[in-house]
C-alpha positions in Angstrom: -145.0 66.2 64.6 -142.4 65.6 61.8 -138.8 65.4 62.8 -136.5 67.3 60.3 -133.3 66.9 62.4 -131.9 64.3 60.0 -132.0 66.7 57.1 -130.1 69.4 58.8 -126.6 68.4 57.6 -127.8 68.3 54.1 -129.5 71.7 54.4 -126.3 73.2 55.7 -124.3 71.6 52.9 -126.7 73.1 50.3 -126.5 76.4 52.1 -122.7 76.4 52.0 -122.6 75.5 48.3 -125.1 78.3 47.5 -123.1 80.9 49.4 -119.8 79.8 47.8 -121.4 79.8 44.4 -122.8 83.4 44.9 -119.5 84.7 46.2 -117.6 83.2 43.2 -120.1 85.0 40.9 -119.5 88.2 42.9 -115.7 87.7 42.4 -116.2 87.4 38.6 -118.3 90.6 38.7 -115.4 92.3 40.6 -112.9 91.1 37.9 -115.2 92.6 35.2 -115.3 95.9 37.2 -111.5 95.9 37.3 -111.3 95.3 33.5 -113.8 98.1 32.8 -112.1 100.5 35.0 -108.8 99.8 33.3 -110.3 100.1 29.9 -112.0 103.4 30.9 -108.8 104.9 32.3 -106.9 104.2 29.1 -109.5 106.0 27.0 -110.5 108.8 29.4 -107.7 110.8 30.8 -108.6 112.2 34.3 -106.7 113.0 37.5 -108.9 110.5 39.4 -107.9 107.5 37.4 -105.4 106.1 39.9 -107.9 106.4 42.7 -110.5 104.6 40.6 -108.1 101.8 39.7 -107.1 101.5 43.4 -110.7 101.2 44.5 -111.4 98.6 41.8 -108.6 96.5 43.0 -109.6 96.9 46.6 -113.1 95.8 45.6 -111.5 92.7 43.9 -109.5 92.0 47.1 -112.7 92.2 49.3 -114.6 89.9 46.9 -111.7 87.4 47.2 -111.7 87.8 51.0 -115.5 87.1 51.0 -114.9 83.8 49.3 -112.3 82.9 51.9 -114.5 84.0 54.8 -117.4 81.9 53.6 -115.3 78.8 53.1 -113.7 79.1 56.5 -116.8 80.2 58.4 -119.5 78.0 57.1 
């Protein structure tokens, strides 16, 4: 039987790096969404534009909180 217990700290470090990298990519995606929504709302006039902008900023906030959660939890 092979004992892999010595590799566990390295595996957890790789896992943490992987999740942090993916959450940073998701945060960049949320930034792009905010930019696109702001661009759309300047070009297309609608009564729902403030709601869409608010949801895009909430999405950005949750993406940032996801990064903090992963850093603090893992």
